N, C-alpha and C positions, 0 to 999 in steps of 0.2 A: 546256760544263763548269758552270758557275754555275746552270744549269737541271736537270743530270742530280743536281747536288748537293740543289736544293730537293725534286726528287723524292723524292729516297731518305731526307730527311729528314721528308718527308711519311709515308711509307711505315713508320719507327721510330716518328711522335711517333703515327702510328692502331695502331701495336702495343702502344705502352707506356699509352697512355692511355683507347684503348676497345673494350679486352677486354670482353669477354662471357662470358669462362669464370671471374672473379676474382669470382659472386657464387656461394654454396654454400647452398642449400637446404634444411634436414632439415624434414620433416613429423614432427610431431607426434601428430596423428590417430588414427595404426594405436596409440600406447599409452596410447590415454586411458583411466583408470580411474575408477569409480566406488562409491560405500558400497552394501556388498551388505547382508545377513542378518547380523544380531549385530556390523556395524561392519565385515565385513572386506572389503576391496577385492578388485574383482573390474574386469577388461577389460569398457570399453564396448561391446555389439555394438553399437548402433545411437544414433545422434545427434536421432534424431525425437522421445525420448520422455526425453528427459536433460536434467536442468534444472540441474546442477553434475557437472563434469566435471574430473580432476587428470591430473598427472602426474610425475614425479621428473625433477630435473636436476642433474646431478655432473659435476665435471669436465668442463665446456664451454669451448669457445675464446671467443675474445674475439667477440664479435658481440651479435646484438640478437633480441628476440623480436618476432613479430608476430603480432596477434590480429586478426581481422576476423569480426565478425558482423553480420546485420541489425538485430538486435534488441538492447538496451542489456546491456552486462554485465558484471560485476563480476571484477577480477583479484584474488587473493589467494597471497601469498609466506607460505610457514611457518603460515597460520593469519590474517596481519595482511591486513589489507583496503590494497592498493594503489593502485587506481585506479578507478575508472569508465571502460568503455570504450564510444563511441558510432562506428559502422561500424569504422575501422581504425586501427591505433595500433600504434606500434612504442616497443619500452621498453628501454632499454640493460642489458648487462650491468652495470655500475656501480649501476643504479638497481633492481635487480632484491637485488644486494648490498646495498644500502642497510639492507635492512628486515630481512636477516637473513643474521648473516657465516657462515654454518653453509656447511659444502662442498656439504652437499646438499640443496638446494631442492625444495619439494616446489608446486607451481604449483597454483591452481585458479580454474576461470574457473565462474563461474555465472549464471544470466538465470531472471528471473521470466518469462520467456516461451517462447523455446523456443532450443535449443542446436542445430535442424536446418541452418543454415549456416553455421556454425563453422568458420574456418579456425584455425590456432594452426600456427607454424612458427621456425625460429631460420634466422635470416640470418647468414651468416659472411661478413665482407670480405678477399678475399686480395689482398693490395698492390693495394688498389684507392685509382686516385691519385684519378677524379673520380667523384661520386655524382649519379645522374641525379636532375634536378628532380621525377621523379615519388615518388620514395623520400626523402622529407628526415627528417632525425634531428632529434627530437625535442631543445627547449632543455633541454639539462643542468639539475635542479633544484639543484647543487651551486652552479651561477652565479646562480640569483635569491638563494639563501641568501647568498652572497658580497657580492653587493652592497644584502642587508639588512644585513647584519653591517656593513660599511663605512659604509652612509648612517647607520643606526643613532648608531656611533663618533662618526661627523663631528658629529653633534647634540648629543650628550653633552659631547664637547670644546668645543662653541660655548658651551652653556650654563655649563660649567665654568667658562669664560673668563668672561663676562658678569659669574656670580655671584662671582668671585672678584676683580675689577676693583668691583665694586660695594658689597659689602660687604666690606670690608678686615679690618675687627673682629669683627667672626663669623667668619670664614673662619681670623683668626690663634687664636681662641680654642678654635675647634674643634681645630686640629691640635697645641695645647701643651694645652689641659686637658679634653679632651673624656672621659679615663678615671679623673680625678679625685675622691676622695671628699671633697673639702670646697667650700663653697659660695665664689664668689667675689663681688666685690660687682658683676661684669660681669652676673652672672644676674639682680638685682633689679632692672636697667633692661632687658634685652636675654630677658626668658621669655617673653616674648606670642607663643602659639601663630599667630596672626593677622599678625604681624608680614611685611615683603616679604621680610627676612632667610628668617623658618621657610619662608613659604610657594614660596619658589622653592627654598632646599633639598630640602624637601618632595617637589617636583615633578620635584626631578632625582633624588631617593631613589627614587621609584614609578617612573620612568621607567627608572631601571640595575634595579633588583629585574624589571620585566615585561621590559627588554629579555636578560636572563639567563635567566628562565622561557621565553621564545620559542627563544633558542637552544637549550637543554635539551632542549625540545618537540619542537624540528626536527631536531635533531643524533641523540636517542634514543628519538623516535618514541613519546611518552608517550603522544598523544592525549589530553592534559586541555585544553591552548587548541587551538582550530580555526583551522589557517592554510591557506591555499593554497600552489601551490606557486610562486607569483609574488611578484616583490618588493612589488608592491602589496599586495596580500594579507598577505605578513609584515607589514608596515608598519602597515595597520591593526588586525592583532592583536595587534603592537607597542601601539598606543594605547589599543585599548581594556584590555588589561590593566595599562597603566599607569593610568589612569581608574578600575578596580576597586581596584587597590594602594591611589590616591589619596582614594578616598573610605573604602576600610576604616578608614585613619587617622583620618580624620574621624570616621569611626563611634565607634573606639576616644576618641577627645578627648570626643566626648559623654557616651560611657559612662563615663569617668575624673571628667567635671563632675558628673555622676550621683551616685556613691559620693562622692566627695569632699566632696558638699557633706552626703549619710546621714553620713560621720565627722566633720565641722567642720574638713578640711584644706583650711584658705584658701589659694589661691595655688597649689596643689600641682599640678593639672592642666597647668600654662605649666612649671613645670620637669620635668615625667615627661615631656611630650612634646619638650619642649626638649634634653632628656639624650637619650631616643630618638633623636632625626635625627641627633644629634651624633655618637653611639655604631656607628649601624646605618652610618651614612656611612661612618666610618672603618674598621670591618671589613669594608666590602663593595668598596673599593678593591682592595686584591691578590686577591681572587675576579675582581673584574673583568680586575684585570692578567693573571690565571693562564687568563681563559675566551680575551682576547685573544690571548694568546700562544700557548695552545693552536688557534687558530685559523690563525693566520698559518704557524705551523709544522708542522703536521701536516694530513692529510686527514680525510674523515668517518672512514674505515674505522679510521685508525691515530691518532683520537684520546685523551687522557690520559683523559677525560673519561669516567665510565662510569653505570651505574646507579644507584649508590651516592654520586653525588655531590650529590644532590639533598637528601640529608642536611646539608648545609651550612647551610640555611636553619633546621630547626629548631635545632640548634647555635647557631646567631647570636642567636636568642628568650632561649634560655636562658640566653646568656652575657650578656647584660643583665639580664634578669630577676635574676638572681645579685648581677651587678654595684650595678645601681638599687636592692637590698634591703641590702646592704652599707652604700650612701652614703645610706640613708633613714633606717637604724636610727643610723649613728653622726652625722646632725644633726638628728633630731626627738627630743623630750622622752616622744613619747608611748611606751608600752607598746608591749613588745615584739609581743604577741598579738595589740594591734589593727593594727598596723602589717602583720604577716602576711596578717589577715584583710583590709585594705585591699587588699593585694596581689594574694593570691589572687580578689579580685572584677575587679580590672582588670588584669591580669596576665598570672598562673598558668593563671587558669578559663578566659578568652578564646582563650589561645595554645592551651590544650588543646586543646578545640571546633575550632576554625579550621585546626588541623594533622591531625587527626584527618578533618574532612572531605576535608584536598588530599592526605592518604596511601589513601583508601577506595578 
Protein backbone atom coordinates (compact mmCIF):
# COMPACT_ATOMS: atom_id res chain seq x y z
CA UNK A 1 0.00 0.00 0.00
CA UNK A 2 2.83 2.37 0.90
CA UNK A 3 4.60 1.73 -2.45
CA UNK A 4 1.32 2.39 -4.29
CA UNK A 5 0.93 5.78 -2.58
CA UNK A 6 4.51 6.71 -3.45
CA UNK A 7 3.90 5.72 -7.08
CA UNK A 8 0.72 7.83 -7.26
CA UNK A 9 2.53 10.76 -5.65
CA UNK A 10 5.31 10.58 -8.25
CA UNK A 11 2.77 10.60 -11.08
CA UNK A 12 0.99 13.67 -9.70
CA UNK A 13 4.29 15.42 -9.04
CA UNK A 14 5.40 14.80 -12.61
CA UNK A 15 2.15 16.24 -13.95
CA UNK A 16 2.32 19.27 -11.67
CA UNK A 17 5.98 20.23 -12.04
CA UNK A 18 7.07 18.73 -15.34
CA UNK A 19 4.43 20.07 -17.67
CA UNK A 20 5.69 20.67 -21.18
CA UNK A 21 2.63 22.63 -22.32
CA UNK A 22 2.99 25.47 -19.79
CA UNK A 23 5.18 27.63 -22.04
CA UNK A 24 3.47 29.58 -24.83
CA UNK A 25 5.74 31.15 -27.47
CA UNK A 26 4.44 33.89 -29.81
CA UNK A 27 6.66 34.54 -32.82
CA UNK A 28 6.96 38.23 -33.79
CA UNK A 29 9.10 37.83 -36.91
CA UNK A 30 5.96 37.61 -39.05
CA UNK A 31 4.73 41.04 -37.94
CA UNK A 32 7.97 43.00 -38.32
CA UNK A 33 7.67 46.42 -39.97
CA UNK A 34 10.27 48.83 -41.27
CA UNK A 35 10.37 52.46 -42.35
CA UNK A 36 9.58 52.89 -46.03
CA UNK A 37 9.45 55.90 -48.39
CA UNK A 38 8.13 59.00 -46.66
CA UNK A 39 8.65 57.46 -43.24
CA UNK A 40 5.64 55.14 -43.62
CA UNK A 41 5.80 51.77 -41.92
CA UNK A 42 5.58 48.76 -44.18
CA UNK A 43 5.86 44.98 -43.61
CA UNK A 44 9.34 43.46 -43.70
CA UNK A 45 9.60 41.04 -46.61
CA UNK A 46 13.11 39.79 -45.84
CA UNK A 47 15.56 40.14 -42.98
CA UNK A 48 18.57 39.63 -45.23
CA UNK A 49 18.94 43.31 -46.10
CA UNK A 50 17.21 44.79 -43.06
CA UNK A 51 19.19 46.71 -40.43
CA UNK A 52 16.28 47.91 -38.30
CA UNK A 53 12.89 46.32 -37.76
CA UNK A 54 10.14 46.82 -35.24
CA UNK A 55 6.73 45.70 -34.06
CA UNK A 56 3.93 46.92 -31.82
CA UNK A 57 3.25 45.27 -28.49
CA UNK A 58 -0.02 45.98 -26.71
CA UNK A 59 -2.33 44.30 -24.19
CA UNK A 60 0.15 41.49 -23.74
CA UNK A 61 0.01 38.90 -21.00
CA UNK A 62 2.67 38.61 -18.32
CA UNK A 63 5.76 37.11 -19.89
CA UNK A 64 9.18 37.83 -21.31
CA UNK A 65 10.52 39.06 -24.65
CA UNK A 66 13.21 36.77 -26.09
CA UNK A 67 15.61 38.24 -28.66
CA UNK A 68 18.35 36.21 -30.35
CA UNK A 69 20.79 37.25 -33.05
CA UNK A 70 24.33 36.26 -33.92
CA UNK A 71 25.33 39.90 -34.45
CA UNK A 72 25.20 42.55 -31.69
CA UNK A 73 21.79 44.21 -31.68
CA UNK A 74 20.22 47.23 -29.97
CA UNK A 75 16.76 47.02 -28.39
CA UNK A 76 14.64 50.20 -28.38
CA UNK A 77 11.32 50.81 -26.60
CA UNK A 78 9.24 53.77 -27.83
CA UNK A 79 12.37 55.44 -29.18
CA UNK A 80 14.50 54.90 -26.04
CA UNK A 81 17.49 52.57 -26.02
CA UNK A 82 16.84 49.81 -23.48
CA UNK A 83 19.91 47.61 -23.87
CA UNK A 84 22.53 46.11 -26.17
CA UNK A 85 22.15 42.38 -26.81
CA UNK A 86 24.82 39.94 -27.86
CA UNK A 87 23.53 36.46 -28.58
CA UNK A 88 20.25 35.78 -26.75
CA UNK A 89 18.59 37.71 -23.97
CA UNK A 90 15.32 37.64 -22.05
CA UNK A 91 13.67 40.96 -21.19
CA UNK A 92 10.92 40.96 -18.58
CA UNK A 93 7.62 42.75 -19.07
CA UNK A 94 8.43 44.92 -16.05
CA UNK A 95 11.69 46.04 -17.63
CA UNK A 96 9.88 47.04 -20.83
CA UNK A 97 7.21 48.97 -18.95
CA UNK A 98 9.87 50.71 -16.88
CA UNK A 99 11.06 52.50 -20.01
CA UNK A 100 7.56 53.59 -21.04
CA UNK A 101 4.26 53.40 -19.18
CA UNK A 102 2.25 53.61 -22.41
CA UNK A 103 -0.31 50.87 -23.08
CA UNK A 104 1.20 50.30 -26.53
CA UNK A 105 4.92 49.77 -26.95
CA UNK A 106 6.84 49.98 -30.21
CA UNK A 107 9.78 47.61 -29.97
CA UNK A 108 12.58 48.34 -32.42
CA UNK A 109 15.59 46.09 -33.04
CA UNK A 110 18.62 47.35 -34.95
CA UNK A 111 22.08 46.10 -35.89
CA UNK A 112 25.04 47.59 -37.72
CA UNK A 113 25.70 44.28 -39.46
CA UNK A 114 22.71 42.08 -40.26
CA UNK A 115 19.40 40.88 -38.88
CA UNK A 116 19.26 37.80 -41.10
CA UNK A 117 19.40 35.42 -38.12
CA UNK A 118 17.15 37.46 -35.85
CA UNK A 119 14.70 35.51 -33.70
CA UNK A 120 12.14 37.39 -31.64
CA UNK A 121 9.24 35.99 -29.68
CA UNK A 122 7.13 36.49 -26.56
CA UNK A 123 7.38 33.74 -23.96
CA UNK A 124 4.47 33.31 -21.57
CA UNK A 125 4.65 30.99 -18.58
CA UNK A 126 1.28 29.55 -17.64
CA UNK A 127 1.17 27.99 -14.19
CA UNK A 128 4.84 27.17 -14.50
CA UNK A 129 6.22 25.87 -11.19
CA UNK A 130 9.83 25.19 -12.15
CA UNK A 131 11.77 26.94 -14.90
CA UNK A 132 14.49 24.95 -16.62
CA UNK A 133 18.07 26.04 -16.18
CA UNK A 134 18.49 26.65 -19.91
CA UNK A 135 15.95 29.52 -19.73
CA UNK A 136 17.12 31.63 -16.77
CA UNK A 137 15.31 34.84 -15.85
CA UNK A 138 17.72 37.79 -15.86
CA UNK A 139 18.18 39.66 -12.63
CA UNK A 140 15.53 42.33 -12.09
CA UNK A 141 16.92 45.84 -12.54
CA UNK A 142 14.70 47.00 -9.71
CA UNK A 143 16.56 44.69 -7.30
CA UNK A 144 19.88 46.34 -8.16
CA UNK A 145 18.27 49.76 -7.80
CA UNK A 146 16.84 48.77 -4.41
CA UNK A 147 20.23 47.58 -3.18
CA UNK A 148 21.82 50.82 -4.37
CA UNK A 149 19.28 52.94 -2.46
CA UNK A 150 19.59 50.89 0.72
CA UNK A 151 23.40 50.94 0.61
CA UNK A 152 23.50 54.68 -0.08
CA UNK A 153 21.05 55.52 2.71
CA UNK A 154 23.04 53.44 5.20
CA UNK A 155 26.27 55.24 4.23
CA UNK A 156 24.57 58.65 4.51
CA UNK A 157 23.12 57.76 7.93
CA UNK A 158 26.55 56.64 9.18
CA UNK A 159 28.11 59.89 7.95
CA UNK A 160 25.34 61.91 9.59
CA UNK A 161 25.90 60.11 12.90
CA UNK A 162 29.67 60.74 12.77
CA UNK A 163 29.24 64.44 11.93
CA UNK A 164 26.56 64.93 14.60
CA UNK A 165 28.71 63.39 17.32
CA UNK A 166 31.95 65.06 16.18
CA UNK A 167 30.69 68.63 15.68
CA UNK A 168 27.75 69.19 18.06
CA UNK A 169 28.13 73.00 18.16
CA UNK A 170 28.03 73.27 14.35
CA UNK A 171 24.97 71.00 14.15
CA UNK A 172 23.28 73.00 16.91
CA UNK A 173 23.88 76.23 14.99
CA UNK A 174 22.71 74.64 11.75
CA UNK A 175 19.40 73.52 13.27
CA UNK A 176 18.70 76.71 15.20
CA UNK A 177 20.09 79.62 13.18
CA UNK A 178 20.62 78.47 9.58
CA UNK A 179 17.77 80.69 8.34
CA UNK A 180 18.52 83.74 10.49
CA UNK A 181 19.25 87.15 8.98
CA UNK A 182 21.51 88.18 11.86
CA UNK A 183 25.22 87.39 12.12
CA UNK A 184 26.01 85.74 15.45
CA UNK A 185 29.29 85.58 17.36
CA UNK A 186 29.59 81.90 16.40
CA UNK A 187 30.11 82.83 12.75
CA UNK A 188 33.14 85.03 13.48
CA UNK A 189 35.04 81.97 14.74
CA UNK A 190 33.62 79.00 12.80
CA UNK A 191 33.11 80.19 9.22
CA UNK A 192 36.37 78.84 7.79
CA UNK A 193 35.49 77.01 4.59
CA UNK A 194 38.29 74.48 4.97
CA UNK A 195 37.57 73.62 8.60
CA UNK A 196 36.95 69.96 9.43
CA UNK A 197 33.27 70.60 10.19
CA UNK A 198 32.67 72.47 6.91
CA UNK A 199 34.51 69.88 4.83
CA UNK A 200 32.58 66.98 6.38
CA UNK A 201 29.27 68.76 5.88
CA UNK A 202 30.26 69.58 2.29
CA UNK A 203 31.07 65.91 1.61
CA UNK A 204 27.74 64.85 3.14
CA UNK A 205 25.90 67.50 1.09
CA UNK A 206 27.66 66.44 -2.14
CA UNK A 207 26.82 62.78 -1.56
CA UNK A 208 23.20 63.61 -0.73
CA UNK A 209 22.71 65.69 -3.88
CA UNK A 210 24.43 63.00 -5.97
CA UNK A 211 22.28 60.30 -4.39
CA UNK A 212 19.10 62.13 -5.40
CA UNK A 213 20.53 62.78 -8.86
CA UNK A 214 21.35 59.11 -9.53
CA UNK A 215 17.98 58.10 -8.04
CA UNK A 216 16.04 60.39 -10.39
CA UNK A 217 18.25 59.50 -13.36
CA UNK A 218 17.58 55.78 -12.87
CA UNK A 219 13.91 56.10 -11.95
CA UNK A 220 12.93 58.53 -14.71
CA UNK A 221 15.56 57.44 -17.27
CA UNK A 222 16.94 60.95 -17.82
CA UNK A 223 20.17 59.66 -19.35
CA UNK A 224 22.13 62.55 -17.78
CA UNK A 225 24.23 60.30 -15.54
CA UNK A 226 25.79 57.20 -17.06
CA UNK A 227 24.94 54.23 -14.83
CA UNK A 228 24.51 50.54 -15.57
CA UNK A 229 21.98 48.09 -14.22
CA UNK A 230 24.16 46.63 -11.46
CA UNK A 231 24.67 47.78 -7.88
CA UNK A 232 28.38 48.35 -8.50
CA UNK A 233 27.76 50.58 -11.52
CA UNK A 234 25.12 52.59 -9.65
CA UNK A 235 27.45 53.11 -6.70
CA UNK A 236 30.28 54.16 -9.01
CA UNK A 237 27.92 56.65 -10.69
CA UNK A 238 27.00 57.96 -7.22
CA UNK A 239 30.69 58.38 -6.30
CA UNK A 240 31.50 60.19 -9.56
CA UNK A 241 28.50 62.49 -9.19
CA UNK A 242 29.48 63.25 -5.58
CA UNK A 243 32.96 64.26 -6.70
CA UNK A 244 31.51 66.51 -9.41
CA UNK A 245 29.28 68.30 -6.90
CA UNK A 246 32.15 68.59 -4.41
CA UNK A 247 34.55 70.16 -6.91
CA UNK A 248 31.82 72.47 -8.22
CA UNK A 249 31.53 73.88 -4.69
CA UNK A 250 35.33 74.22 -4.55
CA UNK A 251 35.18 76.09 -7.87
CA UNK A 252 32.45 78.28 -6.38
CA UNK A 253 34.79 79.09 -3.45
CA UNK A 254 37.58 80.07 -5.88
CA UNK A 255 35.20 82.32 -7.84
CA UNK A 256 33.88 83.95 -4.67
CA UNK A 257 37.44 84.51 -3.42
CA UNK A 258 38.44 86.31 -6.63
CA UNK A 259 35.31 88.47 -6.84
CA UNK A 260 35.36 89.28 -3.10
CA UNK A 261 38.96 90.48 -3.47
CA UNK A 262 37.98 92.71 -6.40
CA UNK A 263 35.08 94.20 -4.42
CA UNK A 264 37.23 94.39 -1.28
CA UNK A 265 34.78 92.25 0.74
CA UNK A 266 37.17 90.78 3.27
CA UNK A 267 36.16 87.47 4.82
CA UNK A 268 32.89 87.34 2.93
CA UNK A 269 33.82 84.17 1.04
CA UNK A 270 33.81 82.24 4.32
CA UNK A 271 30.40 83.55 5.37
CA UNK A 272 28.92 82.92 1.96
CA UNK A 273 29.97 79.26 1.70
CA UNK A 274 29.23 78.71 5.40
CA UNK A 275 25.66 79.93 4.90
CA UNK A 276 25.30 78.06 1.61
CA UNK A 277 26.14 74.67 3.14
CA UNK A 278 23.94 75.20 6.21
CA UNK A 279 21.01 76.51 4.19
CA UNK A 280 21.10 73.85 1.48
CA UNK A 281 21.49 70.93 3.91
CA UNK A 282 18.39 71.96 5.86
CA UNK A 283 16.38 72.34 2.64
CA UNK A 284 17.67 68.98 1.43
CA UNK A 285 16.52 66.99 4.49
CA UNK A 286 12.76 66.99 3.66
CA UNK A 287 13.54 66.21 0.00
CA UNK A 288 15.66 63.22 1.02
CA UNK A 289 12.89 62.08 3.34
CA UNK A 290 10.32 62.37 0.54
CA UNK A 291 12.50 60.40 -1.92
CA UNK A 292 13.17 57.60 0.58
CA UNK A 293 9.48 57.45 1.59
CA UNK A 294 8.49 57.21 -2.07
CA UNK A 295 10.99 54.40 -2.56
CA UNK A 296 9.66 52.47 0.45
CA UNK A 297 5.95 52.83 -0.34
CA UNK A 298 5.84 52.73 -4.15
CA UNK A 299 7.11 50.72 -7.06
CA UNK A 300 8.82 52.40 -10.00
CA UNK A 301 5.51 52.53 -11.91
CA UNK A 302 3.59 53.98 -8.93
CA UNK A 303 6.21 56.56 -7.91
CA UNK A 304 5.04 60.01 -6.79
CA UNK A 305 8.09 61.48 -8.51
CA UNK A 306 7.54 62.69 -12.06
CA UNK A 307 9.68 64.39 -14.67
CA UNK A 308 8.87 67.81 -13.19
CA UNK A 309 10.52 66.88 -9.88
CA UNK A 310 13.89 68.03 -11.20
CA UNK A 311 12.67 71.63 -10.91
CA UNK A 312 13.37 71.28 -7.18
CA UNK A 313 17.10 71.93 -7.73
CA UNK A 314 16.81 75.41 -9.31
CA UNK A 315 14.21 76.28 -6.66
CA UNK A 316 16.70 75.45 -3.89
CA UNK A 317 19.35 77.63 -5.52
CA UNK A 318 16.91 80.51 -6.05
CA UNK A 319 15.68 80.45 -2.45
CA UNK A 320 19.24 80.65 -1.15
CA UNK A 321 20.14 83.56 -3.43
CA UNK A 322 17.08 85.54 -2.29
CA UNK A 323 17.72 84.78 1.39
CA UNK A 324 21.45 85.56 1.26
CA UNK A 325 20.78 88.82 -0.60
CA UNK A 326 18.44 89.96 2.15
CA UNK A 327 20.93 88.93 4.85
CA UNK A 328 23.82 90.61 3.02
CA UNK A 329 21.89 93.86 2.56
CA UNK A 330 20.77 94.00 6.19
CA UNK A 331 24.31 93.42 7.57
CA UNK A 332 26.52 95.32 5.12
CA UNK A 333 27.09 99.08 5.00
CA UNK A 334 27.91 98.90 1.29
CA UNK A 335 25.60 100.34 -1.34
CA UNK A 336 22.86 98.05 -2.61
CA UNK A 337 24.05 98.41 -6.22
CA UNK A 338 27.49 97.10 -5.25
CA UNK A 339 25.95 94.24 -3.28
CA UNK A 340 23.69 93.24 -6.16
CA UNK A 341 26.62 93.43 -8.60
CA UNK A 342 28.69 91.20 -6.34
CA UNK A 343 25.87 88.65 -5.99
CA UNK A 344 25.30 88.65 -9.75
CA UNK A 345 28.96 87.76 -10.28
CA UNK A 346 29.15 85.10 -7.54
CA UNK A 347 25.66 83.59 -7.34
CA UNK A 348 23.12 84.59 -9.98
CA UNK A 349 25.14 84.38 -13.22
CA UNK A 350 26.99 81.11 -12.30
CA UNK A 351 23.69 79.56 -11.20
CA UNK A 352 21.96 80.54 -14.48
CA UNK A 353 24.85 79.14 -16.55
CA UNK A 354 25.04 75.88 -14.58
CA UNK A 355 21.27 75.31 -14.64
CA UNK A 356 21.19 76.16 -18.35
CA UNK A 357 23.77 73.44 -19.05
CA UNK A 358 21.96 71.06 -16.72
CA UNK A 359 18.57 71.42 -18.43
CA UNK A 360 19.96 71.61 -21.97
